[in-house]
C-alpha positions in Angstrom: 21.1 5.3 5.1 21.4 8.4 2.9 22.5 10.6 6.0 26.0 8.4 5.6 26.3 10.0 2.0 27.3 13.5 3.2 29.8 13.9 0.4 26.8 13.5 -2.4 25.2 16.8 -3.5 21.6 16.0 -2.4 19.7 18.5 -3.1 16.5 19.1 -4.8 13.8 21.8 -5.8 10.7 20.8 -4.2 10.2 24.4 -3.2 10.8 25.8 -6.9 8.1 26.2 -9.4 7.6 23.3 -11.5 7.5 25.0 -15.1 9.5 28.3 -15.9 7.9 31.3 -17.3 6.8 31.2 -21.1 7.9 27.0 -21.2 4.4 26.0 -20.9 3.7 25.5 -24.4 7.3 24.3 -25.5 6.8 20.5 -26.4 10.6 20.0 -25.0 9.2 19.0 -21.3 11.3 20.9 -19.2 9.8 20.4 -15.7 12.5 18.6 -14.0 14.6 19.5 -10.6 17.2 22.4 -11.0 19.6 19.9 -9.1 19.7 16.0 -8.5 20.9 13.2 -6.8 24.7 12.6 -6.8 25.3 9.2 -9.1 26.0 7.7 -5.6 22.5 8.6 -4.5 21.1 7.7 -7.8 22.6 4.1 -7.1 21.4 3.7 -3.8 17.5 4.5 -5.0 18.3 2.2 -8.3 18.9 -0.8 -5.5 16.4 0.0 -3.5 13.7 0.6 -6.2 14.8 -2.6 -8.4 14.2 -4.7 -4.9 11.2 -3.1 -4.7 9.9 -3.7 -7.8 11.2 -7.6 -8.0 10.2 -9.1 -4.9 6.9 -6.9 -5.0 6.0 -8.9 -8.2 7.0 -12.0 -7.1 5.8 -12.2 -4.1 1.9 -11.2 -5.3 2.5 -13.0 -8.5 3.0 -16.1 -6.3 -0.4 -14.9 -4.2 -2.3 -15.0 -7.5 -0.8 -17.9 -8.5 -2.0 -19.9 -5.6 -5.4 -18.2 -6.2 -5.9 -19.5 -9.6 -4.5 -22.8 -9.1 -6.5 -23.8 -6.0 -10.2 -23.4 -5.7 -10.3 -23.9 -2.0 -8.7 -20.6 -1.6 -11.2 -18.5 -4.1 -13.8 -17.9 -1.4 -15.9 -14.5 -0.5 -13.5 -13.5 2.3 -10.5 -13.8 0.5 -11.5 -11.5 -2.7 -10.1 -8.7 -0.7 -6.8 -10.1 -0.5 -6.7 -10.9 -4.2 -7.5 -7.2 -4.7 -5.0 -5.9 -2.4 -2.2 -8.3 -4.2 -3.6 -7.1 -7.8 -3.3 -3.5 -7.3 -0.1 -4.2 -5.4 1.5 -5.9 -8.8 -0.1 -3.2 -10.7 2.2 -0.6 -8.8 5.0 -2.9 -9.2 4.5 -3.4 -13.1 3.1 0.2 -14.0 4.8 2.3 -11.4 8.0 1.3 -9.6 9.6 0.1 -13.2 9.3 3.4 -14.6 11.1 5.3 -11.6 13.5 2.6 -11.4 14.3 2.9 -15.3 14.5 6.7 -14.4 16.7 6.4 -11.8 19.2 4.2 -13.5 19.3 7.4 -16.5 19.0 9.9 -13.6 16.6 11.5 -15.0 12.8 11.1 -15.4 12.6 9.9 -19.2 8.9 9.7 -20.2 7.8 13.1 -20.6 4.8 15.0 -19.2 2.3 12.5 -20.6 3.9 9.9 -19.2 4.5 12.1 -16.1 0.7 12.6 -15.4 -0.1 8.9 -16.5 2.3 7.6 -13.9 1.1 10.0 -11.3 -2.6 9.1 -11.7 -2.2 4.8 -12.3 0.4 4.8 -9.4 -2.0 7.2 -6.7 -5.0 5.3 -8.0 -3.1 1.6 -7.4 -2.1 3.0 -4.2 -5.2 3.8 -2.9 -7.4 0.7 -4.3 -4.6 -1.1 -1.9 -5.0 1.1 1.4 -8.8 1.3 1.1 -8.5 -2.3 0.8 -6.5 -2.8 3.9 -9.2 -1.1 6.0 -11.8 -2.8 4.5 -10.5 -5.9 5.3 -9.9 -5.0 8.9 -13.5 -3.9 8.7 -14.1 -7.5 7.8 -12.0 -9.0 10.2 -13.8 -7.0 12.9 -17.3 -7.8 11.8 -16.5 -11.8 11.5 -15.4 -11.9 15.0 -17.9 -9.5 16.5 -20.9 -10.3 14.9 -21.2 -14.3 14.6 -22.6 -15.2 11.2 -22.2 -18.4 9.5 -19.9 -18.0 6.2 -21.7 -18.1 3.1 -20.9 -18.5 -0.1 -22.2 -15.2 -1.4 -19.8 -13.3 -3.5 -22.2 -10.0 -3.5 -20.8 -8.4 -0.7 -17.1 -8.8 -1.4 -17.5 -7.9 -5.2 -19.1 -4.6 -4.5 -16.2 -3.8 -1.7 -14.0 -4.9 -4.2 -15.4 -2.2 -7.1 -15.9 0.4 -4.3 -12.6 0.1 -3.4 -11.8 1.1 -7.2 -14.7 3.7 -7.4 -13.2 5.5 -4.6 -9.8 5.7 -5.9 -10.8 7.1 -9.0 -12.7 9.3 -7.5 -10.0 11.0 -5.6 -7.3 10.5 -8.3 -9.2 12.0 -11.4 -9.4 15.2 -10.1 -5.9 16.4 -10.6 -6.5 15.3 -14.4 -8.9 18.1 -14.3 -7.8 20.7 -13.0 -8.4 20.3 -9.2 -4.6 20.2 -8.4 -2.2 18.4 -10.9 0.5 15.5 -11.4 4.3 16.5 -11.4 7.4 15.3 -10.3 8.6 15.1 -7.2 11.7 14.5 -5.0 14.8 13.8 -6.7 12.9 14.1 -10.0 12.6 10.5 -11.0 9.0 9.6 -9.7 5.8 11.7 -10.1 3.1 12.6 -7.8 0.3 14.8 -6.9 2.1 18.4 -7.4 2.6 19.2 -3.7 4.3 22.2 -3.6 1.6 24.0 -6.2 1.1 27.5 -4.6 -2.8 27.7 -4.6 -6.1 27.3 -3.0 -7.0 24.5 -5.4 -3.8 22.3 -4.8 -4.6 23.1 -0.9 -7.8 22.0 -0.7 -7.1 18.8 -2.7 -3.9 18.0 -0.6 -6.0 18.4 2.3 -9.1 16.3 1.4 -6.7 13.6 -0.2 -4.8 13.3 3.2 -7.9 13.4 5.2 -10.1 10.5 3.0 -7.2 8.7 1.5 -4.8 8.6 4.3 -6.4 9.5 7.9 -9.8 7.6 7.3 -8.3 4.4 6.3 -5.8 4.5 9.9 -8.6 5.5 12.1 -10.4 2.1 10.8 -7.9 -0.1 11.2 -6.9 1.0 14.6 -10.6 0.9 15.8 -11.1 -2.4 14.3 -8.0 -3.8 15.5 -8.0 -2.5 18.9 -12.0 -3.8 19.1 -11.0 -7.3 17.8 -7.5 -7.7 20.4 -9.5 -6.5 23.3 -12.4 -9.4 22.4 -9.6 -11.9 22.0 -8.1 -11.2 25.2 -12.0 -11.6 26.9 -12.0 -14.8 25.3 -8.4 -15.9 26.5 -9.2 -15.2 30.2 -12.0 -18.1 30.0 -10.0 -20.4 27.5 -6.3 -20.5 28.5 -5.3 -23.1 25.7 -6.1 -22.6 22.2 -7.9 -19.1 22.7 -4.5 -18.3 24.6 -2.3 -19.1 21.4 -4.9 -17.4 19.0 -4.9 -14.2 21.0 -0.8 -14.1 20.3 -1.4 -14.9 17.1 -3.7 -12.3 16.3 -2.3 -9.6 18.7 1.1 -9.8 16.3 -1.0 -9.8 13.7 -2.4 -6.4 15.0 0.6 -5.0 15.9 2.7 -5.6 12.5 -0.6 -4.4 10.5 -0.5 -1.3 11.9 3.3 -0.8 12.6 3.9 -1.7 8.9 0.9 0.5 7.6 2.5 3.4 9.4 5.9 3.1 8.9 5.0 2.6 4.7 2.5 5.4 4.4 2.8 8.0 7.5 6.2 9.3 6.8 4.7 9.8 3.1 1.9 12.0 4.4 3.6 13.8 6.6 6.6 15.1 4.3 3.9 15.7 2.1 2.0 18.2 4.3 5.2 20.0 5.3 6.4 20.5 1.4 2.7 21.6 1.1 2.2 24.3 3.9 5.9 24.6 5.0 8.7 27.1 4.3 9.9 26.9 1.0 13.4 24.7 0.7 12.3 23.0 4.6 11.8 19.2 2.4 15.5 18.2 1.5 15.9 15.1 -0.7 16.5 12.7 2.2 13.3 13.8 3.2 11.3 13.3 0.0 13.0 10.5 -1.1 12.8 8.0 1.6 9.2 8.5 2.2 8.2 7.5 -1.3 10.4 4.3 -1.3 8.9 3.2 1.9 5.3 3.9 0.5 6.7 1.6 -2.3 7.6 -1.1 -0.2 4.3 -1.5 1.4 3.8 -3.8 -2.1 6.3 -6.0 -0.9 5.0 -6.3 2.6 1.3 -6.4 2.0 1.7 -9.9 0.6 3.5 -11.3 3.6 1.1 -9.8 5.9 -2.4 -10.5 4.6 -1.4 -13.9 2.5 1.4 -15.6 3.4 0.8 -14.9 7.0 -2.7 -16.1 6.7 -3.5 -19.5 8.2 -5.6 -20.8 5.0 -2.5 -19.9 2.4 0.6 -20.7 4.5 -0.8 -24.0 5.2 -1.1 -24.5 1.3 2.4 -23.3 0.7 3.9 -25.5 3.7 1.8 -28.7 2.2 3.0 -28.7 -1.3 4.3 -32.2 -1.8 6.4 -33.1 -5.3 5.4 -36.8 -5.7 6.3 -37.2 -9.8 7.7 -34.9 -11.8 5.5 -31.5 -11.3 2.6 -33.3 -10.1 1.9 -31.2 -6.5 -0.6 -32.1 -3.9 -2.5 -29.6 -2.1 -3.4 -30.0 1.5 -6.1 -28.0 3.2 -6.1 -26.4 6.0 -7.8 -27.5 9.5 -8.7 -25.9 12.3 -12.4 -23.9 11.5 -14.1 -25.6 14.4 -11.7 -23.7 16.4 -12.3 -20.3 14.7 -16.2 -20.6 14.8 -16.0 -21.5 18.4 -13.6 -18.3 19.1 -16.7 -16.2 17.1 -19.6 -17.7 19.3 -17.5 -17.2 22.4 -16.7 -13.3 21.3 -20.5 -12.6 20.6 -21.7 -13.8 23.7 -19.1 -11.6 25.7 -19.9 -8.3 23.7 -24.0 -9.0 24.0 
């Protein structure tokens, strides 16, 4: 899409120092790109950010409304799904709105303190979502591999939710304390970790962030879903009816989950590492803006994959029946006995 804008001046200062000498104490914030996207480039970015902001917020708001309205959805296993929706909606409300407004004005509008705030909260909420996705993959894996009857105990899910937020805060507070820093990224419409800061402290932080907040969740997801898919395939060899249909459903879920995760976050991580350790000027605006937008699209995709494709929730959506005026009836899902049988068979095969 951006490659077709050959007439635009798509240049950036990712390899330039963030602050000119002698301006560190200046009240007027001058940490901005020396060259920006053209007007046409900003229009394209604004449309993308506006769409992500609206659809991401509405998708996750729909999920929260469903959880609040229907008690049957407020189960321990769904607490992590709710956590993902909360973090994604906060990204749209506290992060994407600021970058969208800045894109409309073709410059960052909120100064140095606003940039630090944006970088912190956007990174924090984003990591919460990523860690929650990996915890969810482990929960699905352990549920099918180890047959245990589900109970109404909320302690473990709540600990997992709290742990995801604590883990995220641990990795997003250090730039506020001097281990790296937050600054403008790309064409100057959003803020993140200062990828191009040339210092050992910054490099060490970026390596740790990449390993523990991106690489580790990817490995957990790939391992858990691979094992899960293998186990379901074994069940499908025994039972060719319901098990086979469930195998294809889970196969689709697995492929969709991993591919969307990689599409959304790996380009951003790779470009960030290239900006950190590559030659100055290696990263162009196209290479810096597109991964940032892709990462933000996860707020739209996550509720679709993890919520709307969840049979318990999608059945609730499809079974809305407007009877009189605003009176709505909710029909719960069926098929729990099939899930129980699947877990029993998988345990027998694994053991």
